[in-house]
C-alpha positions as CSV (number, residue, x, y, z in Angstrom):
1,M,5.9,-11.7,-1.2
2,G,7.4,-8.4,-2.3
3,T,7.3,-6.1,-5.2
4,T,7.8,-8.9,-7.8
5,A,4.8,-10.8,-6.4
6,L,2.8,-7.6,-6.5
7,A,3.8,-7.0,-10.1
8,K,2.8,-10.5,-11.1
9,L,-0.6,-10.1,-9.4
10,A,-1.2,-6.7,-11.1
11,A,-0.3,-8.3,-14.5
12,T,-2.8,-11.1,-13.9
13,R,-5.6,-9.1,-12.3
14,G,-5.2,-5.7,-14.0
15,D,-6.9,-4.3,-17.1
16,V,-4.5,-4.3,-20.0
17,V,-4.3,-0.7,-21.2
18,L,-1.3,-1.0,-23.4
19,S,0.4,-4.0,-24.9
20,G,3.6,-3.5,-26.9
21,T,2.4,0.0,-27.9
22,R,4.9,2.0,-30.0
23,D,3.0,5.2,-30.7
24,P,4.3,7.9,-28.2
25,D,1.1,9.9,-28.3
26,E,-1.0,6.8,-27.5
27,V,1.4,6.0,-24.6
28,V,1.2,9.5,-23.2
29,D,-2.6,9.6,-23.4
30,A,-3.0,6.2,-21.7
31,C,-0.4,6.9,-18.9
32,T,-2.0,10.3,-18.3
33,G,-5.3,8.7,-17.8
34,A,-3.9,6.0,-15.4
35,L,-1.4,8.2,-13.6
36,R,-0.9,12.0,-14.3
37,P,-0.4,14.5,-17.1
38,H,3.2,14.5,-18.5
39,A,5.4,14.8,-21.5
40,L,7.5,11.9,-22.9
41,T,10.6,11.9,-25.0
42,L,12.8,9.1,-26.2
43,S,16.4,9.1,-24.8
44,R,18.0,8.1,-28.1
45,P,16.7,9.1,-31.5
46,G,15.7,6.1,-33.6
47,T,14.7,3.9,-30.8
48,R,11.1,2.7,-30.5
49,L,8.7,2.2,-27.6
50,A,7.2,-1.2,-26.7
51,T,5.0,-0.1,-23.8
52,R,3.0,-2.3,-21.5
53,L,0.6,-0.9,-19.0
54,A,-1.8,-2.9,-16.8
55,S,-3.9,-1.2,-14.2
56,V,-5.9,-2.3,-11.2
57,K,-8.3,0.4,-10.0
58,M,-9.8,0.5,-6.6
59,Q,-11.4,3.6,-5.3
60,D,-8.8,6.2,-4.4
61,V,-5.8,4.0,-5.0
62,S,-4.7,2.1,-8.2
63,V,-1.8,-0.3,-8.8
64,N,-0.2,0.0,-12.2
65,L,2.4,-2.1,-13.9
66,L,4.3,0.1,-16.4
67,R,7.3,-0.7,-18.7
68,Y,8.2,1.6,-21.7
69,G,10.5,-0.9,-23.4
70,A,13.0,1.9,-24.3
71,G,15.0,4.6,-22.6
72,V,12.7,7.6,-22.0
73,T,12.5,10.9,-20.1
74,V,9.2,11.7,-18.5
75,S,8.5,15.3,-17.4
76,S,5.9,17.6,-16.0
77,G,2.9,18.7,-18.1
78,D,1.0,21.9,-17.8
79,A,-2.1,20.5,-16.0
80,P,-2.4,20.7,-12.2
81,L,-1.7,17.5,-10.3
82,D,-4.0,15.7,-7.8
83,D,-2.1,12.5,-6.9
84,Y,0.9,10.9,-5.3
85,L,2.9,8.3,-7.2
86,L,4.6,5.6,-5.2
87,T,7.2,4.0,-7.6
88,L,8.5,0.5,-6.8
89,P,11.1,-0.6,-9.3
90,I,11.3,-4.2,-10.4
91,A,14.0,-3.9,-13.1
92,G,16.4,-1.4,-14.5
93,A,17.4,2.0,-13.1
94,G,15.9,5.5,-13.1
95,Q,17.0,9.0,-12.2
96,F,14.2,11.1,-10.5
97,R,14.0,14.8,-9.9
98,Y,11.1,16.3,-7.9
99,G,11.5,20.0,-7.4
100,S,15.1,20.4,-6.2
101,A,15.3,16.9,-4.8
102,T,16.9,14.0,-6.7
103,A,17.2,10.3,-6.2
104,L,18.4,7.2,-8.0
105,A,15.9,4.4,-8.2
106,S,16.5,0.7,-8.7
107,V,15.2,-2.6,-7.3
108,G,14.7,-2.2,-3.6
109,H,15.1,1.6,-3.8
110,G,11.8,3.3,-4.8
111,V,10.6,6.9,-4.7
112,L,7.5,8.8,-3.8
113,I,6.5,11.8,-6.0
114,G,4.0,14.4,-4.8
115,P,1.7,16.9,-6.6
116,H,3.4,20.1,-5.5
117,Q,6.6,20.4,-7.6
118,D,7.6,20.0,-11.2
119,F,9.3,16.6,-12.0
120,E,11.5,14.8,-14.4
121,F,12.3,11.1,-14.6
122,G,14.9,9.4,-16.8
123,F,14.7,5.6,-17.3
124,D,16.9,3.1,-19.0
125,E,15.5,0.6,-21.5
126,A,15.3,-2.2,-18.9
127,W,13.2,-0.1,-16.5
128,D,10.1,-1.8,-15.2
129,Q,8.0,-0.6,-12.3
130,V,4.9,-0.9,-10.2
131,V,3.4,2.6,-9.8
132,V,0.8,3.1,-7.0
133,R,-1.4,6.1,-7.6
134,L,-2.9,7.7,-4.5
135,D,-5.5,10.4,-4.6
136,R,-4.2,13.7,-3.1
137,S,-7.4,14.6,-1.2
138,R,-7.6,11.1,0.3
139,V,-3.9,11.3,1.5
140,E,-4.6,14.7,3.0
141,S,-7.7,13.4,4.7
142,V,-5.9,10.4,6.3
143,A,-3.1,12.7,7.4
144,A,-5.7,15.0,9.1
145,A,-7.2,12.0,10.9
146,L,-3.7,11.0,12.1
147,T,-2.6,14.5,13.2
148,G,-5.8,16.4,13.9
149,E,-4.6,19.2,11.5
150,T,-5.3,19.8,7.8
151,G,-2.9,20.9,5.1
152,P,-0.7,19.6,2.3
153,V,1.5,16.5,2.8
154,H,5.1,16.7,1.6
155,F,7.0,13.4,1.6
156,D,10.7,12.7,1.3
157,L,11.6,11.6,-2.2
158,S,13.6,8.4,-1.5
159,L,11.6,5.6,0.1
160,A,12.4,4.6,3.7
161,P,13.0,0.8,4.2
162,D,9.7,0.4,6.2
163,V,7.6,1.3,3.2
164,S,8.3,-2.2,1.8
165,R,5.8,-3.5,4.3
166,L,3.1,-2.0,2.1
167,D,3.7,-4.7,-0.6
168,G,1.6,-7.2,1.3
169,M,-1.3,-4.7,1.9
170,L,-1.3,-3.8,-1.8
171,E,-1.4,-7.4,-2.8
172,S,-4.4,-7.9,-0.5
173,A,-6.1,-4.9,-2.1
174,V,-5.5,-6.1,-5.6
175,D,-6.7,-9.6,-4.6
176,L,-9.9,-8.2,-3.2
177,V,-11.0,-6.0,-6.2
178,D,-13.1,-8.6,-7.9
179,S,-13.6,-11.0,-5.0
180,A,-16.8,-12.2,-3.4
181,A,-15.7,-10.7,-0.2
182,V,-16.0,-7.2,-1.6
183,Q,-19.4,-7.9,-3.1
184,H,-20.7,-8.9,0.4
185,R,-18.7,-6.2,2.2
186,P,-18.3,-3.3,-0.2
187,Q,-16.6,-1.1,2.5
188,L,-13.6,-3.5,2.6
189,L,-11.7,-1.8,-0.2
190,W,-12.2,1.7,1.2
191,Q,-11.1,0.4,4.7
192,L,-8.0,-1.3,3.2
193,E,-7.1,1.8,1.3
194,Q,-7.3,3.8,4.5
195,V,-4.8,1.4,6.2
196,I,-2.5,1.5,3.2
197,I,-2.4,5.3,3.1
198,E,-2.0,5.5,6.9
199,S,0.8,3.0,6.8
200,L,2.6,5.1,4.2
201,L,2.2,8.2,6.3
202,L,3.6,6.5,9.3
203,A,6.5,4.8,7.4
204,Q,7.7,7.5,5.0
205,P,9.1,10.7,6.4
206,N,6.8,13.7,5.7
207,N,6.1,17.2,7.1
208,R,2.9,16.3,8.8
209,M,4.2,13.5,11.0
210,R,7.4,15.4,11.9
211,L,5.3,18.3,13.3
212,Q,3.1,16.2,15.7
213,P,3.2,17.7,19.2
214,S,4.0,15.6,22.2
215,D,1.0,14.1,23.9
216,R,0.0,13.2,27.4
217,P,0.6,9.5,28.3
218,M,-2.3,7.1,27.5
219,T,-3.7,5.5,30.6
220,S,-4.0,1.7,31.1
221,P,-7.8,1.7,30.9
222,R,-7.6,3.3,27.5
223,L,-5.0,0.9,26.4
224,R,-7.4,-2.0,27.4
225,Q,-10.2,-0.2,25.5
226,A,-8.0,0.0,22.4
227,M,-7.3,-3.7,22.6
228,E,-10.9,-4.6,23.1
229,F,-11.9,-2.3,20.2
230,M,-9.5,-4.1,17.9
231,I,-10.6,-7.6,19.0
232,D,-14.2,-6.7,18.5
233,R,-13.4,-5.7,14.9
234,I,-10.8,-8.3,14.1
235,A,-12.3,-9.1,10.7
236,D,-12.1,-5.5,9.5
237,P,-9.1,-3.6,8.0
238,L,-8.5,-1.2,10.9
239,S,-6.4,1.9,10.8
240,V,-4.5,3.2,13.8
241,A,-6.4,6.4,13.5
242,D,-9.7,4.5,13.9
243,V,-8.5,2.9,17.1
244,A,-7.2,6.2,18.5
245,L,-10.4,8.0,17.7
246,A,-12.5,5.3,19.4
247,C,-10.4,5.6,22.5
248,G,-10.4,9.4,22.6
249,T,-6.6,9.6,22.3
250,S,-4.0,10.5,19.7
251,V,-2.2,8.2,17.3
252,R,1.2,9.1,18.9
253,S,-0.1,8.4,22.5
254,L,-1.6,5.1,21.3
255,Q,1.7,4.0,19.7
256,T,3.7,5.0,22.7
257,A,1.4,3.1,25.1
258,F,1.7,-0.1,23.1
259,R,5.5,0.2,22.8
260,T,5.9,1.0,26.5
261,E,3.4,-1.4,28.0
262,L,3.5,-4.3,25.5
263,G,6.8,-3.8,23.6
264,T,5.1,-3.8,20.2
265,T,3.0,-1.6,17.9
266,P,-0.8,-1.6,17.6
267,V,-0.5,-3.0,14.1
268,Q,1.8,-5.8,15.2
269,W,-0.3,-6.6,18.2
270,L,-3.5,-6.9,16.1
271,R,-1.7,-9.1,13.6
272,S,-0.7,-11.4,16.4
273,Q,-4.2,-11.5,17.7
274,R,-5.5,-12.3,14.2
275,L,-3.1,-15.3,13.9
276,E,-4.2,-16.6,17.3
277,R,-7.8,-16.3,16.3
278,A,-7.1,-18.1,13.0
279,H,-5.3,-20.9,14.8
280,T,-8.2,-21.4,17.2
281,L,-10.7,-21.5,14.4
282,L,-8.7,-24.0,12.4
283,L,-8.3,-26.3,15.4
284,S,-12.0,-26.3,15.8
285,G,-12.3,-28.2,12.5
286,A,-15.9,-27.0,12.1
287,P,-17.9,-28.6,9.3
288,G,-17.8,-26.6,6.1
289,L,-15.0,-24.4,7.4
290,S,-12.3,-23.5,4.8
291,V,-8.9,-21.8,5.1
292,T,-10.3,-18.9,3.0
293,D,-13.2,-18.5,5.5
294,V,-10.8,-18.4,8.4
295,A,-8.5,-15.9,6.7
296,Y,-11.4,-13.5,6.0
297,R,-12.9,-13.9,9.5
298,C,-9.6,-12.9,11.0
299,G,-8.8,-9.9,8.8
300,F,-6.4,-11.5,6.3
301,F,-7.5,-10.7,2.7
302,H,-4.5,-12.2,0.9
303,L,-4.2,-15.9,1.3
304,G,-0.5,-16.0,0.4
305,E,0.3,-13.4,3.1
306,F,-1.9,-15.3,5.6
307,G,-0.1,-18.6,4.8
308,V,3.4,-17.1,5.2
309,A,2.5,-15.4,8.5
310,F,0.8,-18.5,9.8
311,R,3.8,-20.7,9.0
312,A,6.2,-18.3,10.5
313,R,4.2,-18.3,13.8
314,Y,3.2,-22.0,14.0
315,G,5.6,-23.9,11.8
316,T,2.9,-25.4,9.7
317,T,0.3,-24.4,7.1
318,P,-3.4,-23.4,7.8
319,S,-4.6,-26.2,5.6
320,A,-2.5,-28.8,7.5
321,V,-4.0,-27.7,10.8
322,L,-7.5,-27.8,9.4
323,T,-7.0,-31.2,7.8
324,S,-5.6,-32.7,11.1
325,R,-8.8,-31.9,12.9
326,R,-11.0,-33.8,10.5
């Protein structure tokens, strides 16, 4: 699990857009199409690009694996921007400037670039990265659902540690793109994108979440209502905003109630319930039941993530439990 695993999955599942490409104009055209308009210059005269780009496109989110193969500087173009770029380094080092903010990026230290300021990035020749593109209007829409107010979203440049939790969600989304599950439930990808964007908004400091007003405490009946709502939809990717809306409360009140009454968060509580449901289903040993069936029925859409979480909880694997009941 982690950015390296996400990169390998993107390389395997993604469309190969560039492979060892040396022509700077071709590289700029392809990366503009996959990410955003920009200019590209080589850091040292006489060096040559060897660019690799693989892209997994969902609906309003894409996961891109990009390596230039040479030291380069990437800077703003003239066209207006309509996306956020979440950059997760997997090798090398980069210097990022977004407006007046600057940050050094390396493995474990990513950045998030918005559409509101000019930018300039400088990468060494070892630089390799996963770049997650998120549609601006979708990010603003999810932020409005969380806060009840519309407007632009301005994130801090350097990533907060909690953003690393998105790796597993992104793996799940990449895994789902061409899966049978999406063919039978086409809304799954949209729902999972919603959860990914919401999780980013909750984890990464930004202007919209900082300005949330304090709310009235959530009552115990509404807390029970929230729990029942999540249990009834345990197979679906659920956002915290979905739950809050269904219960007629705010996201902040919902989170505070779970933390105060249960000592956890809505997301962590739901994950625990999903694991319990999966364990019960596996113990049933029902004819024809598979680990994949159980994972999907319980809201896990990446089997690797499901296996890791299940072993951490029960000290064994889902397949071992299922086999023992037959």
